[in-house]
N, CA, C and O of each residue as an XYZ file, in Angstrom:
780
protein
N       0.835     -1.186      0.000
C       0.000      0.000      0.000
C       0.876      1.245      0.000
O       0.629      2.200     -0.736
N       1.902      1.213      0.840
C       2.801      2.355      0.934
C       3.546      2.551     -0.386
O       3.737      3.681     -0.838
N       3.962      1.450     -0.995
C       4.670      1.524     -2.272
C       3.757      2.018     -3.385
O       4.198      2.715     -4.299
N       2.499      1.656     -3.301
C       1.547      2.093     -4.323
C       1.353      3.610     -4.252
O       1.246      4.273     -5.284
N       1.309      4.154     -3.044
C       1.152      5.605     -2.882
C       2.367      6.345     -3.431
O       2.219      7.387     -4.070
N       3.554      5.823     -3.192
C       4.779      6.460     -3.688
C       4.809      6.415     -5.212
O       5.137      7.408     -5.861
N       4.462      5.248     -5.784
C       4.434      5.110     -7.243
C       3.384      6.051     -7.830
O       3.632      6.688     -8.853
N       2.213      6.145     -7.194
C       1.154      7.036     -7.656
C       1.603      8.487     -7.574
O       1.347      9.261     -8.497
N       2.273      8.874     -6.481
C       2.781     10.234     -6.310
C       3.848     10.556     -7.364
O       3.838     11.643     -7.942
N       4.760      9.624     -7.614
C       5.789      9.824     -8.637
C       5.136      9.925    -10.019
O       5.541     10.749    -10.839
N       4.152      9.107    -10.269
C       3.429      9.140    -11.555
C       2.739     10.485    -11.758
O       2.785     11.045    -12.854
N       2.100     11.009    -10.714
C       1.428     12.311    -10.811
C       2.443     13.432    -11.050
O       2.220     14.302    -11.892
N       3.550     13.414    -10.316
C       4.592     14.426    -10.508
C       5.175     14.342    -11.913
O       5.395     15.364    -12.564
N       5.422     13.120    -12.376
C       5.973     12.921    -13.717
C       5.014     13.472    -14.778
O       5.442     14.164    -15.702
N       3.713     13.165    -14.644
C       2.734     13.663    -15.619
C       2.601     15.190    -15.533
O       2.377     15.853    -16.546
N       2.742     15.742    -14.324
C       2.693     17.204    -14.159
C       3.850     17.877    -14.903
O       3.650     18.858    -15.619
N       5.068     17.337    -14.725
C       6.240     17.917    -15.394
C       6.164     17.758    -16.911
O       6.594     18.642    -17.651
N       5.626     16.649    -17.368
C       5.475     16.442    -18.816
C       4.485     17.453    -19.378
O       4.724     18.019    -20.445
N       3.376     17.688    -18.678
C       2.388     18.652    -19.179
C       2.948     20.068    -19.171
O       2.659     20.847    -20.080
N       3.755     20.423    -18.149
C       4.388     21.751    -18.109
C       5.406     21.902    -19.228
O       5.504     22.969    -19.835
N       6.149     20.868    -19.502
C       7.156     20.914    -20.562
C       6.480     21.083    -21.913
O       7.019     21.754    -22.794
N       5.321     20.490    -22.087
C       4.615     20.599    -23.355
C       4.047     21.998    -23.554
O       3.936     22.455    -24.692
N       3.687     22.684    -22.481
C       3.159     24.039    -22.601
C       4.215     25.007    -23.106
O       3.881     25.960    -23.811
N       5.477     24.791    -22.767
C       6.540     25.704    -23.129
C       7.179     25.379    -24.476
O       8.070     26.105    -24.917
N       6.759     24.333    -25.123
C       7.400     23.969    -26.386
C       7.096     25.025    -27.441
O       6.012     25.607    -27.478
N       8.071     25.249    -28.280
C       7.965     26.260    -29.320
C       8.374     25.606    -30.634
O       9.541     25.270    -30.833
N       7.430     25.432    -31.507
C       7.702     24.762    -32.771
C       8.074     25.809    -33.802
O       7.338     26.769    -34.032
N       9.231     25.607    -34.418
C       9.741     26.526    -35.427
C       9.467     25.957    -36.812
O       9.327     24.747    -36.993
N       9.395     26.850    -37.770
C       9.254     26.438    -39.158
C      10.596     25.860    -39.614
O      11.655     26.382    -39.266
N      10.541     24.790    -40.389
C      11.784     24.166    -40.841
C      11.614     23.612    -42.250
O      10.506     23.507    -42.774
N      12.737     23.267    -42.834
C      12.748     22.626    -44.140
C      13.799     21.523    -44.110
O      14.757     21.583    -43.339
N      13.610     20.513    -44.961
C      14.562     19.407    -45.020
C      15.220     19.423    -46.388
O      14.553     19.350    -47.421
N      16.546     19.520    -46.373
C      17.332     19.526    -47.602
C      18.394     18.442    -47.476
O      19.238     18.500    -46.582
N      18.355     17.461    -48.362
C      19.319     16.353    -48.362
C      19.445     15.709    -46.980
O      20.554     15.527    -46.477
N      18.340     15.376    -46.382
C      18.269     14.705    -45.079
C      18.790     15.572    -43.925
O      19.011     15.067    -42.825
N      18.988     16.884    -44.174
C      19.359     17.819    -43.122
C      18.159     18.701    -42.802
O      17.520     19.236    -43.708
N      17.859     18.850    -41.551
C      16.757     19.699    -41.122
C      17.309     21.096    -40.851
O      18.232     21.269    -40.055
N      16.732     22.084    -41.523
C      17.181     23.467    -41.378
C      16.021     24.277    -40.813
O      14.937     24.329    -41.394
N      16.270     24.905    -39.671
C      15.248     25.733    -39.024
C      15.218     27.095    -39.702
O      16.263     27.700    -39.946
N      14.027     27.569    -40.001
C      13.849     28.880    -40.619
C      13.395     29.837    -39.527
O      12.336     29.664    -38.924
N      14.215     30.843    -39.290
C      13.928     31.783    -38.215
C      14.490     33.143    -38.567
O      15.488     33.251    -39.281
N      13.848     34.177    -38.064
C      14.364     35.529    -38.253
C      15.421     35.795    -37.198
O      15.186     35.616    -36.003
N      16.576     36.220    -37.651
C      17.681     36.519    -36.761
C      17.846     38.031    -36.723
O      17.871     38.667    -37.777
N      17.957     38.620    -35.548
C      18.127     40.075    -35.502
C      19.424     40.508    -36.187
O      20.425     39.791    -36.181
N      19.374     41.697    -36.774
C      20.531     42.225    -37.479
C      21.654     42.508    -36.495
O      21.442     43.075    -35.423
N      22.832     42.104    -36.880
C      24.011     42.325    -36.048
C      24.922     43.302    -36.778
O      25.286     43.088    -37.934
N      25.276     44.356    -36.096
C      26.151     45.356    -36.698
C      27.573     45.127    -36.212
O      27.837     45.081    -35.011
N      28.471     44.985    -37.159
C      29.861     44.731    -36.820
C      30.673     45.963    -37.199
O      30.635     46.432    -38.337
N      31.396     46.465    -36.235
C      32.259     47.614    -36.469
C      33.693     47.137    -36.307
O      34.158     46.855    -35.203
N      34.377     47.057    -37.439
C      35.759     46.566    -37.418
C      36.703     47.699    -37.790
O      36.364     48.574    -38.587
N      37.874     47.669    -37.208
C      38.882     48.685    -37.475
C      40.058     48.044    -38.189
O      40.429     46.903    -37.912
N      40.640     48.800    -39.118
C      41.793     48.297    -39.863
C      43.042     48.221    -38.996
O      43.826     47.277    -39.086
N      43.207     49.229    -38.161
C      44.410     49.276    -37.334
C      44.128     50.057    -36.057
O      43.020     50.547    -35.839
N      45.134     50.158    -35.236
C      44.990     50.832    -33.938
C      44.661     52.319    -34.111
O      43.872     52.867    -33.341
N      45.254     52.974    -35.110
C      45.013     54.407    -35.319
C      43.553     54.679    -35.661
O      42.975     55.658    -35.190
N      42.961     53.820    -36.476
C      41.552     54.002    -36.828
C      40.662     53.808    -35.595
O      39.688     54.536    -35.404
N      41.002     52.833    -34.775
C      40.249     52.595    -33.547
C      40.384     53.787    -32.598
O      39.415     54.187    -31.953
N      41.582     54.346    -32.519
C      41.816     55.508    -31.676
C      41.005     56.710    -32.166
O      40.413     57.430    -31.363
N      40.980     56.925    -33.484
C      40.185     58.026    -34.042
C      38.704     57.848    -33.743
O      38.002     58.826    -33.487
N      38.222     56.607    -33.772
C      36.827     56.325    -33.450
C      36.518     56.715    -32.005
O      35.505     57.364    -31.744
N      37.374     56.329    -31.074
C      37.106     56.633    -29.672
C      37.244     58.130    -29.370
O      36.563     58.647    -28.485
N      38.111     58.815    -30.090
C      38.194     60.276    -29.954
C      36.909     60.906    -30.476
O      36.361     61.815    -29.852
N      36.424     60.418    -31.633
C      35.157     60.902    -32.190
C      34.009     60.630    -31.220
O      33.133     61.476    -31.036
N      34.015     59.456    -30.605
C      32.962     59.104    -29.652
C      32.944     60.076    -28.475
O      31.878     60.530    -28.058
N      34.117     60.391    -27.944
C      34.198     61.327    -26.816
C      33.647     62.691    -27.223
O      32.915     63.320    -26.459
N      33.998     63.147    -28.426
C      33.544     64.455    -28.893
C      32.033     64.467    -29.134
O      31.354     65.429    -28.775
N      31.510     63.409    -29.737
C      30.067     63.334    -30.010
C      29.283     63.345    -28.707
O      28.298     64.072    -28.580
N      29.712     62.550    -27.747
C      29.000     62.497    -26.469
C      29.114     63.811    -25.700
O      28.260     64.125    -24.870
N      30.162     64.571    -25.974
C      30.327     65.869    -25.319
C      29.375     66.915    -25.908
O      28.789     67.697    -25.160
N      29.213     66.941    -27.229
C      28.430     68.011    -27.856
C      26.968     67.641    -28.104
O      26.154     68.528    -28.363
N      26.616     66.360    -28.032
C      25.235     65.978    -28.305
C      24.220     66.645    -27.370
O      23.143     67.020    -27.833
N      24.516     66.810    -26.070
C      23.551     67.520    -25.217
C      23.263     68.954    -25.693
O      22.151     69.448    -25.512
N      24.250     69.622    -26.298
C      24.015     70.964    -26.835
C      23.054     70.909    -28.025
O      22.209     71.791    -28.180
N      23.177     69.883    -28.861
C      22.267     69.733    -29.992
C      20.843     69.479    -29.508
O      19.888     70.022    -30.063
N      20.703     68.658    -28.479
C      19.365     68.417    -27.908
C      18.796     69.684    -27.288
O      17.607     69.973    -27.427
N      19.651     70.442    -26.600
C      19.195     71.707    -26.001
C      18.757     72.666    -27.097
O      17.765     73.377    -26.936
N      19.489     72.695    -28.214
C      19.111     73.569    -29.334
C      17.757     73.151    -29.900
O      16.918     74.001    -30.199
N      17.546     71.858    -30.046
C      16.263     71.375    -30.562
C      15.118     71.773    -29.631
O      14.092     72.284    -30.080
N      15.303     71.536    -28.335
C      14.254     71.858    -27.364
C      13.990     73.362    -27.323
O      12.839     73.793    -27.252
N      15.051     74.149    -27.369
C      14.885     75.607    -27.336
C      14.182     76.087    -28.595
O      13.321     76.964    -28.523
N      14.533     75.525    -29.751
C      13.860     75.914    -30.994
C      12.372     75.595    -30.948
O      11.550     76.375    -31.430
N      12.026     74.454    -30.370
C      10.610     74.103    -30.225
C       9.891     75.125    -29.349
O       8.788     75.559    -29.682
N      10.505     75.510    -28.236
C       9.857     76.483    -27.343
C       9.818     77.868    -27.979
O       8.854     78.608    -27.783
N      10.855     78.230    -28.741
C      10.854     79.522    -29.440
C       9.716     79.562    -30.447
O       9.003     80.560    -30.554
N       9.551     78.459    -31.192
C       8.490     78.423    -32.198
C       7.118     78.542    -31.549
O       6.238     79.224    -32.075
N       6.932     77.888    -30.421
C       5.655     77.996    -29.702
C       5.440     79.441    -29.249
O       4.335     79.973    -29.359
N       6.508     80.073    -28.737
C       6.410     81.472    -28.317
C       6.113     82.401    -29.483
O       5.300     83.317    -29.357
N       6.763     82.172    -30.615
C       6.531     83.024    -31.788
C       5.124     82.851    -32.344
O       4.522     83.810    -32.826
N       4.605     81.641    -32.280
C       3.248     81.401    -32.774
C       2.202     82.137    -31.948
O       1.129     82.465    -32.453
N       2.509     82.396    -30.687
C       1.542     83.070    -29.820
C       1.650     84.603    -29.890
O       0.811     85.304    -29.324
N       2.673     85.126    -30.578
C       2.860     86.572    -30.683
C       2.308     87.040    -32.028
O       2.738     86.556    -33.075
N       1.353     87.983    -32.006
C       0.715     88.371    -33.262
C       1.522     89.372    -34.114
O       1.508     89.274    -35.341
N       2.206     90.305    -33.500
C       2.855     91.377    -34.261
C       4.307     91.038    -34.586
O       5.016     90.409    -33.801
N       4.720     91.480    -35.774
C       6.057     91.171    -36.273
C       7.155     91.810    -35.417
O       8.169     91.171    -35.136
N       6.963     93.047    -35.006
C       8.005     93.723    -34.217
C       8.141     93.100    -32.831
O       9.232     93.090    -32.263
N       7.035     92.577    -32.281
C       7.110     91.877    -31.000
C       7.851     90.540    -31.160
O       8.579     90.109    -30.265
N       7.654     89.904    -32.305
C       8.383     88.665    -32.589
C       9.874     88.934    -32.685
O      10.689     88.153    -32.193
N      10.231     90.058    -33.331
C      11.638     90.412    -33.476
C      12.263     90.685    -32.105
O      13.384     90.257    -31.828
N      11.541     91.390    -31.267
C      12.027     91.679    -29.924
C      12.185     90.376    -29.125
O      13.158     90.196    -28.393
N      11.223     89.488    -29.281
C      11.273     88.200    -28.584
C      12.496     87.392    -29.020
O      13.188     86.828    -28.172
N      12.772     87.325    -30.311
C      13.939     86.562    -30.792
C      15.247     87.190    -30.310
O      16.207     86.470    -30.037
N      15.299     88.524    -30.201
C      16.501     89.177    -29.669
C      16.705     88.824    -28.201
O      17.829     88.568    -27.768
N      15.618     88.812    -27.439
C      15.714     88.455    -26.019
C      16.154     87.003    -25.850
O      16.972     86.693    -24.984
N      15.614     86.128    -26.672
C      15.992     84.714    -26.599
C      17.449     84.545    -27.001
O      18.178     83.777    -26.373
N      17.885     85.254    -28.041
C      19.284     85.170    -28.483
C      20.217     85.651    -27.373
O      21.276     85.065    -27.152
N      19.826     86.709    -26.681
C      20.642     87.212    -25.583
C      20.701     86.191    -24.450
O      21.761     85.960    -23.869
N      19.564     85.586    -24.141
C      19.536     84.580    -23.077
C      20.416     83.387    -23.445
O      21.182     82.896    -22.616
N      20.306     82.922    -24.690
C      21.111     81.778    -25.139
C      22.592     82.124    -25.080
O      23.413     81.309    -24.659
N      22.930     83.345    -25.507
C      24.332     83.773    -25.461
C      24.835     83.783    -24.020
O      25.933     83.298    -23.744
N      24.046     84.327    -23.104
C      24.442     84.352    -21.695
C      24.560     82.939    -21.118
O      25.445     82.663    -20.308
N      23.675     82.064    -21.538
C      23.615     80.714    -20.979
C      24.719     79.801    -21.519
O      25.323     79.048    -20.756
N      24.986     79.860    -22.825
C      25.850     78.860    -23.455
C      27.161     79.394    -24.026
O      28.004     78.597    -24.437
N      27.363     80.697    -24.067
C      28.546     81.249    -24.744
C      29.853     80.707    -24.170
O      30.725     80.278    -24.925
N      29.997     80.720    -22.866
C      31.248     80.262    -22.253
C      31.503     78.785    -22.526
O      32.637     78.388    -22.794
N      30.458     77.976    -22.458
C      30.619     76.548    -22.703
C      30.983     76.281    -24.158
O      31.836     75.440    -24.440
N      30.341     76.990    -25.081
C      30.599     76.772    -26.501
C      31.958     77.322    -26.925
O      32.547     76.831    -27.888
N      32.460     78.328    -26.225
C      33.789     78.851    -26.528
C      34.866     77.814    -26.239
O      35.931     77.838    -26.855
N      34.601     76.917    -25.319
C      35.581     75.908    -24.941
C      35.601     74.696    -25.864
O      36.403     73.783    -25.666
N      34.719     74.674    -26.880
C      34.723     73.564    -27.817
C      35.895     73.701    -28.783
O      36.304     74.809    -29.131
N      36.424     72.567    -29.206
C      37.467     72.584    -30.227
C      36.816     72.789    -31.586
O      35.592     72.740    -31.708
N      37.636     73.019    -32.609
C      37.086     73.224    -33.953
C      36.354     71.977    -34.440
O      35.287     72.083    -35.044
N      36.913     70.804    -34.185
C      36.253     69.573    -34.633
C      34.952     69.333    -33.859
O      33.984     68.829    -34.429
N      34.917     69.680    -32.591
C      33.674     69.551    -31.823
C      32.618     70.511    -32.361
O      31.432     70.181    -32.376
N      33.041     71.699    -32.804
C      32.116     72.652    -33.414
C      31.535     72.106    -34.713
O      30.342     72.268    -34.971
N      32.366     71.460    -35.534
C      31.875     70.857    -36.777
C      30.863     69.751    -36.478
O      29.843     69.626    -37.155
N      31.162     68.951    -35.452
C      30.237     67.884    -35.064
C      28.934     68.470    -34.546
O      27.861     67.944    -34.843
N      29.009     69.543    -33.782
C      27.806     70.183    -33.256
C      26.922     70.696    -34.379
O      25.701     70.548    -34.312
N      27.507     71.299    -35.416
C      26.731     71.790    -36.555
C      25.986     70.626    -37.214
O      24.819     70.760    -37.583
N      26.668     69.480    -37.358
C      26.025     68.304    -37.952
C      24.909     67.771    -37.062
O      23.843     67.400    -37.552
N      25.155     67.733    -35.749
C      24.150     67.193    -34.839
C      22.930     68.101    -34.727
O      21.811     67.621    -34.548
N      23.143     69.406    -34.832
C      21.993     70.319    -34.842
C      21.141     70.045    -36.067
O      19.913     70.044    -35.985
N      21.790     69.811    -37.213
C      21.020     69.461    -38.415
C      20.313     68.120    -38.211
O      19.166     67.957    -38.628
N      20.983     67.166    -37.580
C      20.375     65.849    -37.337
C      19.106     65.983    -36.493
O      18.105     65.319    -36.762
N      19.150     66.832    -35.486
C      18.021     66.963    -34.569
C      16.888     67.840    -35.116
O      15.718     67.596    -34.822
N      17.232     68.860    -35.909
C      16.218     69.817    -36.355
C      15.856     69.697    -37.833
O      14.833     70.228    -38.264
N      16.691     69.000    -38.617
C      16.541     68.901    -40.070
C      16.643     70.261    -40.759
O      16.130     70.451    -41.862
N      17.312     71.205    -40.093
C      17.558     72.537    -40.646
C      19.027     72.855    -40.395
O      19.539     72.598    -39.305
N      19.707     73.411    -41.388
C      21.112     73.762    -41.183
C      21.217     74.913    -40.187
O      20.274     75.683    -40.007
N      22.356     75.015    -39.557
C      22.583     76.096    -38.591
C      22.486     77.448    -39.286
O      21.994     78.414    -38.701
N      22.954     77.523    -40.534
C      22.872     78.767    -41.296
C      21.405     79.185    -41.476
O      21.062     80.349    -41.274
N      20.553     78.242    -41.852
C      19.131     78.552    -42.042
C      18.460     78.951    -40.727
O      17.565     79.797    -40.714
N      18.891     78.344    -39.628
C      18.328     78.717    -38.324
C      18.669     80.163    -37.983
O      17.801     80.938    -37.580
N      19.943     80.517    -38.149
C      20.348     81.894    -37.851
C      19.638     82.853    -38.800
O      19.176     83.914    -38.382
N      19.553     82.488    -40.057
C      18.913     83.356    -41.054
C      17.427     83.567    -40.739
O      16.919     84.682    -40.863
N      16.734     82.502    -40.335
C      15.299     82.643    -40.084
C      14.993     83.392    -38.793
O      13.977     84.082    -38.708
N      15.859     83.265    -37.786
C      15.564     83.909    -36.509
C      16.292     85.241    -36.314
O      15.807     86.102    -35.578
N      17.439     85.424    -36.956
C      18.221     86.642    -36.723
C      18.456     87.463    -37.986
O      18.954     88.585    -37.896
N      18.114     86.938    -39.156
C      18.228     87.714    -40.381
C      19.408     87.288    -41.244
O      20.299     86.560    -40.805
N      19.384     87.764    -42.483
C      20.412     87.394    -43.456
C      21.794     87.922    -43.079
O      22.795     87.223    -43.238
N      21.846     89.140    -42.589
C      23.144     89.729    -42.258
C      23.841     88.927    -41.157
O      25.024     88.609    -41.269
N      23.100     88.603    -40.095
C      23.669     87.796    -39.009
C      24.101     86.419    -39.514
O      25.150     85.907    -39.123
N      23.283     85.823    -40.388
C      23.634     84.514    -40.938
C      24.921     84.612    -41.750
O      25.797     83.755    -41.632
N      25.038     85.653    -42.574
C      26.240     85.849    -43.376
C      27.455     86.074    -42.470
O      28.523     85.509    -42.707
N      27.288     86.898    -41.437
C      28.382     87.179    -40.516
C      28.865     85.897    -39.833
O      30.066     85.632    -39.796
N      27.942     85.105    -39.294
C      28.339     83.899    -38.565
C      28.864     82.814    -39.500
O      29.708     82.009    -39.106
N      28.376     82.789    -40.721
C      28.919     81.845    -41.696
C      30.368     82.219    -42.032
O      31.225     81.345    -42.169
N      30.630     83.515    -42.162
C      31.997     83.979    -42.431
C      32.914     83.642    -41.261
O      34.041     83.188    -41.462
N      32.434     83.862    -40.039
C      33.228     83.522    -38.857
C      33.495     82.013    -38.811
O      34.602     81.582    -38.490
N      32.481     81.224    -39.132
C      32.655     79.767    -39.131
C      33.686     79.350    -40.174
O      34.506     78.468    -39.919
N      33.649     79.974    -41.337
C      34.627     79.650    -42.387
C      36.047     79.978    -41.936
O      36.987     79.253    -42.262
N      36.206     81.072    -41.183
C      37.532     81.409    -40.666
C      38.068     80.334    -39.731
O      39.279     80.129    -39.642
N      37.174     79.653    -39.040
C      37.556     78.600    -38.101
C      37.368     77.220    -38.710
O      37.190     76.242    -37.984
N      37.406     77.131    -40.028
C      37.348     75.860    -40.759
C      36.060     75.085    -40.452
O      36.094     73.879    -40.208
N      34.948     75.782    -40.467
C      33.647     75.173    -40.250
C      32.703     75.694    -41.316
O      33.062     76.602    -42.065
N      31.512     75.142    -41.400
C      30.520     75.577    -42.368
C      29.147     75.382    -41.750
O      28.745     74.254    -41.464
N      28.427     76.479    -41.542
C      27.099     76.389    -40.924
C      26.071     75.755    -41.844
O      24.973     75.416    -41.403
N      26.414     75.588    -43.124
C      25.491     74.984    -44.090
C      25.679     73.468    -44.189
O      25.050     72.823    -45.027
N      26.522     72.906    -43.358
C      26.787     71.469    -43.392
C      25.545     70.683    -42.989
O      24.876     71.000    -42.005
N      25.257     69.654    -43.773
C      24.144     68.765    -43.467
C      24.679     67.443    -42.934
O      25.855     67.119    -43.097
N      23.807     66.704    -42.306
C      24.159     65.411    -41.709
C      23.674     64.317    -42.651
O      22.482     64.244    -42.949
N      24.585     63.465    -43.123
C      24.236     62.430    -44.097
C      24.929     61.114    -43.724
O      26.007     60.824    -44.242
N      24.324     60.311    -42.832
C      24.982     59.084    -42.387
C      25.024     57.982    -43.447
O      25.725     56.985    -43.270
N      24.293     58.145    -44.531
C      24.298     57.129    -45.584
C      25.520     57.277    -46.476
O      26.116     56.276    -46.872
N      25.902     58.506    -46.799
C      26.968     58.734    -47.763
C      28.286     59.215    -47.173
O      29.321     59.118    -47.832
N      28.273     59.729    -45.955
C      29.493     60.275    -45.344
C      29.923     59.350    -44.205
O      29.153     59.084    -43.283
N      31.154     58.869    -44.283
C      31.662     57.879    -43.325
C      31.653     58.415    -41.887
O      31.229     57.707    -40.973
N      32.110     59.646    -41.677
C      32.133     60.203    -40.326
C      30.719     60.302    -39.748
O      30.508     60.018    -38.569
N      29.757     60.704    -40.575
C      28.372     60.797    -40.109
C      27.815     59.416    -39.764
O      27.029     59.279    -38.827
N      28.220     58.394    -40.523
C      27.803     57.034    -40.213
C      28.342     56.606    -38.852
O      27.635     55.971    -38.069
N      29.594     56.954    -38.574
C      30.176     56.627    -37.267
C      29.473     57.398    -36.151
O      29.238     56.851    -35.073
N      29.139     58.658    -36.401
C      28.420     59.458    -35.405
C      27.069     58.816    -35.095
O      26.675     58.717    -33.933
N      26.364     58.383    -36.132
C      25.069     57.733    -35.938
C      25.243     56.444    -35.123
O      24.453     56.166    -34.222
N      26.256     55.679    -35.436
C      26.558     54.445    -34.705
C      26.812     54.753    -33.229
O      26.306     54.058    -32.348
N      27.590     55.785    -32.971
C      27.909     56.172    -31.593
C      26.640     56.562    -30.839
O      26.445     56.148    -29.696
N      25.783     57.351    -31.470
C      24.557     57.808    -30.799
C      23.596     56.656    -30.521
O      22.995     56.587    -29.449
N      23.457     55.760    -31.482
C      22.546     54.620    -31.286
C      23.030     53.753    -30.130
O      22.241     53.368    -29.267
N      24.310     53.448    -30.113
C      24.833     52.606    -29.041
C      24.820     53.316    -27.689
O      24.601     52.678    -26.660
N      25.050     54.616    -27.679
C      24.985     55.357    -26.422
C      23.565     55.357    -25.866
O      23.372     55.259    -24.654
N      22.561     55.467    -26.753
C      21.171     55.407    -26.289
C      20.819     54.015    -25.787
O      20.118     53.871    -24.786
N      21.303     52.990    -26.481
C      21.031     51.620    -26.035
C      21.690     51.324    -24.689
O      21.139     50.587    -23.871
N      22.856     51.893    -24.466
C      23.569     51.680    -23.208
C      23.055     52.587    -22.098
O      23.485     52.455    -20.953
N      22.143     53.503    -22.411
C      21.588     54.403    -21.411
C      22.439     55.609    -21.092
O      22.205     56.277    -20.085
N      23.428     55.908    -21.929
C      24.282     57.066    -21.703
C      23.616     58.358    -22.144
O      23.993     59.439    -21.692
N      22.623     58.255    -23.026
C      21.889     59.425    -23.509
C      20.412     59.215    -23.266
O      19.931     58.084    -23.193
N      19.703     60.314    -23.141
C      18.236     60.229    -22.943
C      17.529     60.070    -24.255
O      16.302     59.982    -24.288
């Protein structure tokens, strides 16, 4: 009698585990080619970033440091432009809009001038590209639309003196550096380094 209860208990446990195992089974689509069974499944895309030599790897990590340093400024520019546009939409008169943009420009200059002065020339070039990436408008067009043609011409001339171009666009498909910048930003977001 005692042995029968143990066998019955083991049988119930065994049937319980078999039924649980069957619930979790996952049948995949497959095909058979020459007596080989091949499972058909979607595999996530894997991006491989390979470097030719140590110098190329070093340049990548220098670029990464610069991108992560200036990207918050590009996000701040995007957010500020959104708030400026909302403010301008609520102002009916043109001269009040002009006064508002001057006040905002002064505030931005007071807030960010010292920090932006400390950027290197290459960080400035990256910032111009990232502003275009975030806003889909070149820095030159932004200055021209909010501060006028003369200011845009002046700042474009200053940028040219410092080996930069406010009309630079961001093109990660055709420009290798932009592709690396995009790679850096995607991985930084996945790792939680950026918001």
